[in-house]
LUMDREN-175451 format. One line per field, with one value per residue (C-alpha): x, y, z; residue in three letters. Coordinates in steps of 0.1 Angstrom, whole numbers, plus 5000, padded with zeros to 4 digits. Example, Ala and Ser with C-alpha at 12.3 -4.5 7.8 and 13.67 -1.06 7.14 Angstrom:
BEGIN
east	5123, 5137
north	4955, 4989
up	5078, 5071
lumse	ALA, SER
REM end
This chain:
BEGIN
east	5091, 5123, 5156, 5189, 5225, 5231, 5193, 5182, 5145, 5135, 5100, 5080, 5081, 5119, 5126, 5107, 5123, 5160, 5144, 5130, 5167, 5184, 5161, 5162, 5201, 5217, 5250, 5242, 5230, 5258, 5285, 5269, 5268, 5302, 5318, 5309, 5340, 5318, 5338, 5307, 5299, 5265, 5259, 5264, 5243, 5211, 5185, 5174, 5210, 5209, 5177, 5185, 5220, 5239, 5215, 5234, 5203, 5197, 5231, 5227, 5257, 5242, 5209, 5226, 5246, 5216, 5209, 5247, 5251, 5224, 5242, 5274, 5259, 5240, 5257, 5292, 5319, 5336, 5303, 5298, 5337, 5344, 5310, 5322, 5351, 5329, 5298, 5274, 5242, 5209, 5172, 5155, 5121, 5093, 5108, 5137, 5115, 5098, 5134, 5143, 5108, 5112, 5145, 5136, 5102, 5106, 5138, 5146, 5126, 5148, 5157, 5192, 5210, 5234, 5238, 5254, 5276, 5290, 5326, 5323, 5292, 5268, 5235, 5219, 5182, 5185, 5189, 5168, 5137, 5149, 5147, 5110, 5100, 5111, 5093, 5064, 5062, 5060, 5033, 5054, 5049, 5033, 4994, 4990, 5018, 4992, 4962, 4973, 4989, 4955, 4940, 4962, 4959, 4920, 4910, 4936, 4950, 4964, 4938, 4908, 4889, 4862, 4860, 4825, 4842, 4875, 4847, 4825, 4857, 4871, 4836, 4833, 4866, 4857, 4824, 4842, 4871, 4844, 4825, 4858, 4873, 4838, 4844, 4825, 4856, 4876, 4866, 4887, 4888, 4884, 4895, 4900, 4921, 4950, 4960, 4993, 4993, 4975, 4977, 4981, 4975, 4980, 4951, 4957, 4944, 4913, 4907, 4922, 4929, 4914, 4924, 4959, 4938, 4918, 4950, 4963, 4934, 4934, 4973, 4969, 4936, 4953, 4986, 4960, 4972, 4955, 4951, 4931, 4929, 4919, 4891, 4908, 4944, 4953, 4971, 5009, 5018, 5031, 5033, 5055, 5083, 5079, 5068, 5096, 5069, 5080, 5051, 5029, 5050, 5053, 5010, 5004, 5029, 5014, 4982, 4992, 5010, 4984, 4955, 4979, 4985, 4950, 4941, 4972, 4983, 5016, 5032, 5024, 5029, 5032, 5018, 5040, 5050, 5083, 5079, 5052, 5076, 5103, 5082, 5064, 5091, 5127, 5115, 5080, 5095, 5120, 5092, 5066, 5093, 5086, 5096, 5072, 5064, 5057, 5075, 5071, 5080, 5071, 5047, 5071, 5089, 5058, 5049, 5082, 5083, 5049, 5060, 5093, 5073, 5052, 5021, 5011, 5022, 5024, 5032, 5054, 5042, 5006, 5033, 5050, 5055, 5090, 5090, 5117, 5119, 5118, 5138, 5117, 5142, 5125, 5124, 5160, 5187, 5169, 5158, 5181, 5152, 5171, 5171, 5138, 5119, 5139, 5138, 5099, 5096, 5120, 5096, 5066, 5076, 5090, 5113, 5124, 5148, 5170, 5170, 5204, 5216, 5199, 5194, 5216, 5225, 5186, 5171, 5138, 5109, 5104, 5075, 5094, 5095, 5061, 5066, 5028, 5014, 5028, 5013, 5028, 5063, 5048, 5067, 5100, 5091, 5081, 5114, 5133, 5116, 5136, 5158, 5137, 5120, 5153, 5161, 5127, 5128, 5164, 5150, 5123, 5101, 5063, 5059, 5073, 5069, 5073, 5068, 5054, 5020, 5041, 5063, 5032, 5020, 5049, 5060, 5026, 5030, 5063, 5054, 5028, 5044, 5072, 5051, 5075, 5043, 5047, 5024, 5030, 5020, 5033, 5043, 5011, 4994, 5018, 5019, 4982, 4980, 5006, 4985, 4979, 4941, 4934, 4903, 4876, 4849, 4813, 4781, 4749, 4715, 4699, 4667, 4691, 4713, 4681, 4668, 4701, 4699, 4664, 4672, 4699, 4684, 4655, 4679, 4682, 4646, 4634, 4665, 4673, 4715, 4730, 4761, 4786, 4816, 4830, 4843, 4820, 4829, 4822, 4790, 4779, 4794, 4780, 4744, 4741, 4752, 4729, 4701, 4706, 4699, 4669, 4682, 4669, 4698, 4707, 4741, 4759, 4792, 4801, 4799, 4774, 4751, 4755, 4741, 4712, 4697, 4701, 4683, 4654, 4654, 4650, 4679, 4689, 4725, 4753, 4784, 4807, 4840, 4867, 4889, 4866, 4869, 4852, 4841, 4856, 4844, 4857, 4833, 4805, 4808, 4812, 4783, 4760, 4767, 4759, 4727, 4700, 4681, 4708, 4728, 4711, 4716, 4743, 4778, 4802, 4836, 4847, 4879, 4911, 4933, 4940, 4962, 4933, 4916, 4929, 4913, 4877, 4884, 4896, 4869, 4848, 4817, 4806, 4827, 4813, 4798, 4818, 4851, 4863, 4896, 4892, 4891, 4860, 4846, 4810, 4807, 4824, 4805, 4770, 4784, 4791, 4759, 4738, 4755, 4755, 4717, 4708, 4728, 4706, 4676, 4683, 4695, 4728, 4749, 4769, 4766, 4731, 4727, 4749, 4727
north	4775, 4784, 4771, 4790, 4786, 4749, 4739, 4737, 4747, 4778, 4789, 4816, 4833, 4827, 4845, 4874, 4877, 4877, 4906, 4927, 4920, 4937, 4966, 4974, 4967, 4998, 5011, 5013, 4975, 4966, 4977, 4962, 4930, 4928, 4945, 4916, 4902, 4876, 4887, 4877, 4908, 4911, 4875, 4890, 4918, 4898, 4885, 4857, 4841, 4845, 4828, 4805, 4794, 4768, 4775, 4790, 4800, 4831, 4846, 4877, 4870, 4838, 4855, 4879, 4852, 4840, 4874, 4876, 4842, 4856, 4889, 4868, 4846, 4875, 4907, 4902, 4890, 4866, 4849, 4844, 4832, 4814, 4804, 4777, 4800, 4824, 4805, 4820, 4805, 4813, 4806, 4779, 4768, 4782, 4763, 4785, 4816, 4800, 4796, 4834, 4841, 4824, 4841, 4874, 4877, 4851, 4853, 4888, 4921, 4948, 4960, 4973, 4964, 4943, 4969, 4998, 4970, 4957, 4975, 4974, 4994, 4967, 4976, 4943, 4956, 4977, 4944, 4920, 4948, 4947, 4909, 4911, 4934, 4914, 4882, 4906, 4916, 4879, 4872, 4854, 4868, 4860, 4858, 4886, 4913, 4903, 4913, 4943, 4958, 4949, 4974, 5001, 5000, 4995, 5014, 5039, 5027, 4991, 4983, 4986, 5011, 5027, 5065, 5064, 5045, 5069, 5101, 5085, 5077, 5112, 5128, 5105, 5113, 5149, 5149, 5132, 5155, 5183, 5166, 5160, 5195, 5211, 5230, 5233, 5249, 5215, 5198, 5181, 5199, 5175, 5191, 5228, 5245, 5267, 5250, 5254, 5218, 5184, 5155, 5121, 5087, 5051, 5030, 5013, 5043, 5042, 5005, 4994, 5025, 5056, 5070, 5080, 5101, 5120, 5123, 5140, 5161, 5174, 5183, 5200, 5220, 5232, 5243, 5267, 5251, 5260, 5221, 5197, 5157, 5151, 5133, 5111, 5101, 5103, 5071, 5078, 5041, 5025, 4988, 4994, 5000, 4964, 4947, 4966, 4975, 5012, 5016, 5010, 5034, 5062, 5059, 5054, 5088, 5104, 5104, 5121, 5144, 5157, 5162, 5184, 5207, 5203, 5215, 5244, 5229, 5244, 5213, 5177, 5162, 5123, 5104, 5078, 5050, 5043, 5030, 5056, 5084, 5066, 5061, 5094, 5118, 5101, 5077, 5085, 5117, 5094, 5066, 5094, 5110, 5147, 5176, 5179, 5218, 5216, 5205, 5173, 5161, 5133, 5142, 5136, 5166, 5186, 5174, 5186, 5222, 5227, 5221, 5238, 5271, 5271, 5261, 5232, 5225, 5190, 5176, 5146, 5138, 5123, 5095, 5079, 5045, 5033, 5036, 5024, 5034, 5011, 5027, 5019, 5007, 5026, 5059, 5054, 5036, 5047, 5081, 5096, 5100, 5094, 5121, 5139, 5109, 5109, 5149, 5142, 5111, 5133, 5160, 5140, 5109, 5108, 5077, 5074, 5044, 5033, 4999, 4986, 4984, 5014, 5041, 5028, 4997, 4986, 4956, 4953, 4946, 4916, 4928, 4953, 4949, 4936, 4909, 4913, 4907, 4876, 4844, 4817, 4831, 4836, 4812, 4823, 4858, 4851, 4829, 4855, 4879, 4864, 4889, 4916, 4906, 4900, 4936, 4945, 4924, 4938, 4976, 4967, 4991, 4987, 5005, 5005, 5035, 5035, 5058, 5032, 5013, 4984, 4984, 4983, 4948, 4934, 4945, 4932, 4900, 4897, 4907, 4885, 4851, 4858, 4870, 4903, 4918, 4953, 4976, 4993, 5027, 5054, 5092, 5108, 5088, 5098, 5138, 5138, 5120, 5146, 5176, 5207, 5212, 5251, 5256, 5270, 5283, 5280, 5295, 5275, 5288, 5261, 5259, 5250, 5224, 5206, 5203, 5187, 5163, 5154, 5149, 5130, 5106, 5101, 5083, 5054, 5053, 5017, 5005, 4970, 4965, 4931, 4935, 4909, 4907, 4881, 4903, 4912, 4947, 4955, 4943, 4961, 4993, 4994, 4983, 5008, 5037, 5025, 5017, 5053, 5064, 5047, 5013, 4981, 4956, 4920, 4902, 4873, 4865, 4836, 4836, 4808, 4824, 4858, 4844, 4827, 4857, 4877, 4849, 4850, 4884, 4917, 4935, 4970, 4970, 4946, 4957, 4926, 4921, 4897, 4878, 4857, 4821, 4793, 4810, 4842, 4875, 4869, 4839, 4858, 4885, 4865, 4845, 4876, 4888, 4856, 4847, 4855, 4865, 4886, 4897, 4933, 4938, 4972, 4955, 4977, 4963, 4972, 4953, 4958, 4941, 4966, 4941, 4919, 4948, 4930, 4897, 4919, 4937, 4913, 4892, 4883, 4899, 4935, 4954, 4962, 4996, 5010, 5000, 5012, 5006, 4997, 5014, 5029, 5061, 5068, 5100, 5077, 5048, 5069, 5087, 5061, 5037, 5071, 5073, 5039, 5037, 5068, 5056, 5026, 5042, 5065, 5033, 5047, 5017, 5001, 4963, 4969, 4985, 4953, 4929
up	4660, 4645, 4644, 4648, 4629, 4650, 4641, 4674, 4678, 4697, 4708, 4694, 4729, 4731, 4697, 4709, 4741, 4723, 4701, 4728, 4745, 4716, 4718, 4757, 4760, 4767, 4779, 4818, 4814, 4794, 4819, 4845, 4828, 4820, 4851, 4875, 4890, 4912, 4945, 4965, 4981, 4965, 4981, 5019, 5016, 5001, 5026, 5006, 5008, 5043, 5048, 5022, 5030, 5006, 4978, 4955, 4928, 4952, 4950, 4931, 4908, 4900, 4890, 4869, 4851, 4837, 4818, 4812, 4793, 4771, 4765, 4759, 4732, 4714, 4719, 4730, 4705, 4731, 4731, 4696, 4691, 4725, 4741, 4760, 4773, 4784, 4793, 4767, 4764, 4744, 4751, 4733, 4750, 4770, 4801, 4798, 4802, 4831, 4846, 4841, 4860, 4887, 4890, 4884, 4901, 4926, 4941, 4937, 4953, 4937, 4970, 4954, 4989, 4965, 4939, 4969, 4981, 4946, 4946, 4907, 4908, 4891, 4891, 4898, 4904, 4869, 4848, 4868, 4859, 4825, 4824, 4841, 4815, 4787, 4800, 4806, 4765, 4757, 4784, 4810, 4844, 4877, 4875, 4902, 4881, 4851, 4872, 4887, 4855, 4836, 4864, 4859, 4823, 4823, 4851, 4862, 4896, 4905, 4929, 4903, 4925, 4907, 4903, 4924, 4954, 4952, 4952, 4981, 5002, 4998, 5007, 5037, 5048, 5045, 5067, 5095, 5096, 5096, 5127, 5146, 5141, 5146, 5114, 5083, 5062, 5070, 5035, 5013, 4980, 4948, 4912, 4928, 4900, 4910, 4942, 4954, 4962, 4943, 4967, 4951, 4968, 4969, 4960, 4991, 5013, 4995, 4997, 5029, 5048, 5044, 5080, 5063, 5039, 5065, 5087, 5056, 5052, 5086, 5086, 5051, 5067, 5100, 5081, 5061, 5029, 4997, 4984, 4962, 4952, 4917, 4907, 4882, 4875, 4914, 4914, 4921, 4922, 4893, 4886, 4854, 4881, 4892, 4861, 4837, 4816, 4806, 4784, 4816, 4835, 4814, 4808, 4846, 4854, 4826, 4836, 4869, 4853, 4830, 4859, 4876, 4845, 4840, 4873, 4868, 4905, 4912, 4935, 4932, 4969, 4966, 4998, 5019, 4994, 4985, 4947, 4942, 4953, 4931, 4898, 4899, 4909, 4897, 4871, 4856, 4834, 4816, 4811, 4799, 4777, 4791, 4813, 4839, 4848, 4886, 4915, 4933, 4969, 4993, 5020, 5044, 5038, 5032, 5070, 5079, 5064, 5082, 5114, 5108, 5097, 5127, 5104, 5125, 5162, 5177, 5206, 5211, 5243, 5223, 5210, 5238, 5227, 5219, 5182, 5154, 5116, 5087, 5055, 5024, 5000, 4969, 4994, 5011, 4986, 4954, 4962, 4991, 5015, 5049, 5071, 5066, 5080, 5111, 5117, 5114, 5138, 5164, 5168, 5171, 5190, 5225, 5222, 5188, 5185, 5154, 5139, 5128, 5100, 5085, 5058, 5027, 5044, 5057, 5046, 5027, 5042, 5019, 5002, 4979, 4941, 4939, 4957, 4977, 4944, 4937, 4962, 4946, 4958, 4996, 5013, 5000, 5010, 5043, 5052, 5036, 5064, 5095, 5088, 5089, 5122, 5140, 5135, 5144, 5178, 5187, 5187, 5221, 5199, 5201, 5171, 5136, 5113, 5076, 5049, 5027, 5021, 5004, 5034, 5059, 5045, 5040, 5077, 5089, 5071, 5087, 5126, 5124, 5106, 5132, 5164, 5168, 5187, 5175, 5153, 5119, 5111, 5091, 5097, 5085, 5112, 5142, 5130, 5128, 5166, 5179, 5164, 5189, 5174, 5183, 5206, 5187, 5210, 5196, 5210, 5197, 5212, 5234, 5215, 5183, 5203, 5214, 5182, 5166, 5197, 5187, 5151, 5156, 5182, 5157, 5133, 5153, 5167, 5161, 5144, 5154, 5155, 5159, 5175, 5171, 5194, 5218, 5244, 5271, 5276, 5241, 5242, 5271, 5262, 5222, 5236, 5263, 5239, 5208, 5232, 5249, 5211, 5207, 5189, 5198, 5203, 5197, 5205, 5194, 5209, 5180, 5141, 5138, 5166, 5147, 5110, 5130, 5143, 5110, 5089, 5115, 5128, 5111, 5112, 5102, 5107, 5120, 5139, 5134, 5150, 5129, 5155, 5174, 5183, 5160, 5130, 5127, 5113, 5080, 5078, 5092, 5067, 5037, 5052, 5054, 5021, 5003, 5018, 5003, 5036, 5048, 5018, 5019, 5055, 5063, 5077, 5098, 5108, 5144, 5148, 5170, 5146, 5115, 5099, 5092, 5066, 5040, 5047, 5044, 5015, 4994, 4991, 4962, 4981, 4984, 5006, 5043, 5046, 5075, 5088, 5122, 5146, 5182, 5204, 5196, 5215, 5213, 5195, 5165, 5171, 5170, 5140, 5119, 5124, 5120, 5086, 5076, 5084, 5068, 5036, 5035, 5039, 5009, 4991, 4988, 5000, 4973, 4991, 4987, 4952, 4938, 4953
lumse	MET, SER, SER, ASN, SER, ASN, GLY, LYS, GLN, ARG, SER, HIS, LYS, ALA, GLU, MET, LEU, LEU, GLU, ARG, PHE, GLY, LYS, LYS, LEU, ASN, ARG, GLN, VAL, ALA, GLY, SER, LEU, VAL, ALA, CYS, VAL, HIS, CYS, GLY, LEU, CYS, THR, ASP, SER, CYS, HIS, TYR, VAL, GLN, THR, ASN, PRO, GLY, ASP, VAL, THR, TYR, ALA, PRO, ALA, TYR, LYS, ALA, ASP, ARG, LEU, ARG, LYS, ILE, PHE, LYS, ARG, HIS, HIS, ASP, TRP, THR, GLY, ARG, VAL, PHE, PRO, TRP, TRP, VAL, GLY, ALA, LYS, SER, VAL, PHE, THR, ASP, GLU, ASP, LEU, GLU, GLU, LEU, LYS, ASP, ILE, SER, PHE, GLY, LYS, CYS, THR, ASN, CYS, ARG, ARG, CYS, THR, ILE, ASN, CYS, PRO, MET, GLY, VAL, ASP, PHE, ALA, THR, PHE, ASN, ARG, MET, LEU, ARG, GLY, MET, LEU, VAL, SER, VAL, GLY, VAL, MET, PRO, GLU, GLY, VAL, ALA, VAL, VAL, SER, LYS, ASP, GLN, TRP, GLU, ILE, GLY, ASN, GLN, MET, GLY, VAL, LEU, LYS, GLU, ASP, TYR, ILE, ASP, THR, ILE, GLU, TRP, MET, SER, GLU, GLU, MET, GLN, ILE, GLU, LEU, ASP, ASP, GLU, THR, ALA, VAL, ILE, PRO, ILE, ASP, LYS, GLU, ASN, ALA, ASP, VAL, VAL, TYR, SER, ILE, ASN, PRO, ARG, GLU, VAL, LYS, TYR, ASP, PRO, ARG, THR, ILE, SER, ASP, ALA, ALA, LYS, ILE, PHE, HIS, LEU, ALA, GLY, GLU, ASN, TRP, THR, MET, PRO, SER, GLU, GLY, TRP, ASP, MET, THR, ASN, PHE, GLY, LEU, PHE, SER, GLY, ASP, ASP, ASP, LEU, GLY, GLY, ALA, VAL, SER, GLY, MET, LEU, TYR, ASP, LYS, VAL, VAL, GLU, LEU, LYS, GLY, LYS, LYS, LEU, VAL, ILE, SER, GLU, CYS, GLY, HIS, GLY, TYR, ARG, SER, THR, ARG, CYS, GLU, GLY, PRO, ASN, TRP, ALA, LYS, ARG, ASP, VAL, PRO, PHE, GLU, MET, GLU, SER, SER, VAL, ILE, THR, MET, LEU, ARG, PHE, ILE, LYS, GLU, GLY, ARG, ILE, LYS, VAL, ASP, LYS, SER, ARG, ASN, PRO, GLU, PRO, ILE, THR, PHE, HIS, ASP, SER, CYS, ASN, ASN, ALA, ARG, SER, CYS, GLY, LEU, PHE, GLU, GLU, PRO, ARG, GLU, LEU, LEU, ASN, LEU, VAL, CYS, GLU, ASP, PHE, ARG, GLU, MET, TYR, PRO, ASN, ARG, VAL, GLU, GLY, TYR, CYS, CYS, THR, GLY, GLY, GLY, GLY, ALA, MET, SER, MET, SER, GLU, TYR, SER, GLY, ARG, ARG, LEU, LYS, SER, ALA, LYS, VAL, LYS, ALA, ASP, GLN, LEU, LYS, ALA, THR, GLY, ALA, LYS, ILE, VAL, ALA, THR, SER, CYS, HIS, ASN, CYS, VAL, ASP, GLY, LEU, SER, ASP, CYS, ILE, LYS, HIS, TYR, ASP, VAL, GLY, MET, GLU, VAL, THR, GLN, LEU, VAL, ASN, LEU, VAL, ALA, ASN, ALA, LEU, ILE, ILE, PRO, GLU, LYS, PRO, VAL, ILE, VAL, PRO, VAL, GLU, LYS, GLU, ALA, GLU, LYS, VAL, VAL, ALA, GLU, ALA, ALA, LYS, LEU, ALA, GLY, LYS, ARG, VAL, LEU, ILE, VAL, ASP, ASP, GLU, PRO, ASP, ILE, LEU, THR, PHE, PHE, SER, THR, VAL, LEU, GLU, ASP, ASN, GLY, ALA, GLU, ILE, LEU, THR, ALA, THR, ASP, GLY, GLU, GLU, ALA, VAL, GLN, ILE, ALA, ILE, LYS, GLU, HIS, ILE, ASP, LEU, VAL, THR, LEU, ASP, ILE, ASN, MET, PRO, GLY, LYS, ASP, GLY, GLY, TRP, VAL, PHE, GLU, LYS, LEU, ARG, THR, THR, LYS, GLU, THR, GLN, THR, ILE, PRO, ILE, CYS, ILE, ILE, SER, GLY, LYS, PRO, GLU, LEU, ARG, ARG, LEU, ILE, TYR, GLU, ARG, SER, VAL, PRO, ALA, PRO, ASP, GLY, TYR, LEU, ASP, LYS, PRO, VAL, ASP, GLU, ASP, MET, LEU, LEU, ARG, ASN, VAL, ARG, LYS, ILE, ILE, GLU, LEU, ALA, GLU, ARG, GLY, GLU, LEU, ALA, SER, ILE, SER, THR, SER
REM end
């Protein structure tokens, strides 16, 4: 503890925060701190305020005043001479810092809608991010922010994805694409030098949604692009933007830049992630303090160019459902990516409907600013999501598309919480679905084809598969397909029955639905993984609820050995079941090797 000139005790953390404030203060922040005239226009623009009427602590100007008081007290002459007149106030205790944490992390997603609506040009989001950075520097932050930042510092990506898991996922997606396109040249190149395009992704794609990787790969392949994905330094997301930690921001963006230079790549294409695009293309060079010797662009622009240049052909009738579009705050308000997504949607969808307001005036998905990692503020976040839920309902659309993985999660939570009844997808999925794949005549000698069929059938001969699903049609379909290919089938329609069968019987593979009455698939999955008799049984999740994927992968047990979204056709079911059993026999499944 130390004392100020009035003899009041100040904690060590408070001292350190004030010292950090002086170092971080710049002309942009100082200008915003003195420019506010408290007109209230920012208040009307904030989704937190709209869902918390009467609570002034959510108003952007009120939140900004908490930092402005400190600025007045320590860096503005009026606060030193007339502190009572200008409302100057310092911080002294750790409780004061906790209040600032609650304001900067818990009551703002840094969406910048208030900034756009300020007639004085006050950039609330910029100094709110600065306040976050000051707090982080003294160890005051939500637990989720600390965990994610630690993963990026130590492992190199914000979800702690290990290199071997990343490579395994890429290779699996590559094999899937080869089979789907029936083309041995359809591969995902890794660490290919002198490529025209180096493709960087969000760790969420590896951990929760690898179909976005395979869809992008299919587009690159059919466009004839000379491209690659890096084996390391591939994470284009950057939690430094959310935490306010410029050192983290510079280190993460620097790793990606270094890898592109090492591979001699000509252009960095950034997959669909709002904060990843902003961090990598717009903010990263400043944080890393370096010039970037290659071009950078969003994959949205890349896909649009492929269509305009005739490098890929699409059929919009393959996306006939009414679709609306959500503008990612970081893509739109902060980086000006407004028209390209809409132009692309009109090329690949039959019924595109605008959501109002949109573009620069669009509302946050409520998952921005790192809010998805701060579980202690989930209640506030979901309450504020009513603004977005009402927007979505008003469109009458069945699908909402967005060009941001963070928004996928934020919108999914919003839709589920308010029972909106919509699906969430991304532009890459819609483009891939609309692709016209050129027919490739293949002549295979009859005897070779027969040998292939026999070899594939042998993979399931004598294997015992437990199918867990409460839908009779699914049980019948899966059972018929697998039995016809030599497997012995057991079935269960509820969770407890499934666990008992798995314990008593010798099972080679479990296919597991998530959404079931009683004990759901999540309970079954964790029970199988933690029971001695069943912990080495390979498990393939087959679910019609993509939004539940996080509930499986976020558990503290080894991840499933396969994950398929319904509907599943015969070829997809057989291909994945055979692959999992083949890897299990070779001892190459992560769940088995770590049990």
